C-alpha positions, 0 to 999 in steps of 0.5 A, a space after each residue: 448478480 443478486 438483488 442484494 449486493 454482496 461485498 467481499 472483504 478481509 476481516 481485520 478491523 482496518 479492512 472492515 473500516 475501509 469496506 464500510 466506507 464503500 458500503 455507505 456509499 452503495 446504501 446512499 444509492 439505495 442498495 441493500 448490502 451484505 458484507 461477506 468476510 473472506 480470509 486471504 493467504 496473508 491472513 492465514 500465513 501470519 508468520 511468513 515475511 511479506 516479501 516471500 509472497 512475491 507479488 502473489 496477491 497474498 492479501 487480494 487473491 482470495 477475494 478476487 477469486 470469490 469475485 470471479 466465481 460470483 460468491 460476491 459482487 464487489 470486493 474492497 482492497 488496499 490498492 497497494 496490496 493489488 498486483 498488476 496481474 489480475 484474476 481473470 474476469 475482474 477489474 478495478 472499477 473505482 478508487 476512493 479519494 486518497 487518504 494520508 499516503 504518509 508513514 507514521 512512527 509510534 514509539 513506547 517512549 514517544 520519541 521520533 525516529 531520529 531521537 530514539 536510542 541506539 539499539 532500539 528495536 523497530 518492528 516492520 514487515 516492509 523491506 522498503 521501510 527497513 531500508 529507509 530506516 537503515 539509511 537514516 539510522 544504522 544504529 537501530 535494530 530491525 525485527 519483523 513485525 506481522 499482523 493486523 494494525 491493533 495487533 502491532 500496536 498491542 505488541 509495541 505496548 507489551 514491550 516487544 518492540 521500542 517503535 513501529 512503523 505503519 501507514 498513517 491512514 490506518 490510524 486515522 481510519 480506525 480513529 487512533 490518530 487522536 489516541 496514539 501519539 505518533 510521528 508523521 514521517 516526512 516524505 523526503 525521507 520515507 517515500 511511501 509504497 505505490 498506492 498507499 492510502 488508496 482504497 480499490 473497489 473491484 467488480 467483475 468485467 462489464 459490471 463496473 457501473 455498479 460502483 463507478 460513481 464512487 471513483 475519485 478521478 484525481 486518486 485514479 490518475 495518481 494511482 495509474 502513474 505509481 502502478 505504471 512505474 511499477 508495472 514497466 519496471 517489473 517490481 514487486 514487493 521484494 524490492 525496496 521501493 517508494 513511489 508517490 504521485 501527487 496530482 496538483 497543477 501538474 503530477 509531482 512524482 517522486 521515486 526511490 529504489 534502495 539496496 536492502 541495507 539502505 546504503 545505495 539508492 536512486 531517487 528522482 523527482 519529476 513534474 509531469 503534464 496530466 495529459 501525457 502523465 502515463 506515457 511519461 511515466 513509462 519513459 521514466 521507468 525505462 530510464 530508471 531501469 538503465 540507471 539502476 543497471 549501471 548503479 550496482 543495485 541490479 543484483 539486489 533489486 532482481 529486475 525482471 
């Protein structure tokens, strides 16, 4: 490793804002830090639908490859983009304290998702959000919307969409939560993606101590429970699913799996002991697998 710590990141405003949180922590420890921007496959293929990448690590693979090759020493990810299967020789060494896990609805009219007129065009690239919207409002038209957060907001302002759904944490990290009027969507109707709101920091195996000091243990446990559900079921981004674990006195876990049009869904809510949460999550996932097979969602969810 070089004396100066090289931190790899995507080049979007949001990715850089997240990276600055990591850089500030490293600098407070007395490290000299250099930021290196690396383009991901998802950045290059902007017209491709997200679920078509099929868990390939579209937004993370290029960064982790650069890390494994020694081109950078640390990389910063949105944890929800990180696939279970990692580039050999790299590891998630720390997660920062979780930001908001909620989805946010932004409309040109200022109306909420339940008040916006029938036939309104809603932009999202997420199959989960699409299914959850259609479950709530079958009279809305859903169209694909890719791009960085500022690009999506600009397309909304240009009138190409009547409303868009994004992660609230992105608005907050870019300082837009005080400038853009939006509706925070309730967890009860819009269970977020696993690991939404979490910044993950990766290093090479054996070099975890470089960033381990910034790890938030509460967030780490929540992330592990959510990812255990995903990995046990074998679900990727091609599956409409929401998973959220909230660590209080116990781990409060809510999961749901939806058909593509939102007409069918399975949802569970469980409270887990922290000491056995990972093992319990595996058992819950196996039971969910059986329930999904029996429910008629098997074909649409493409369980492997």
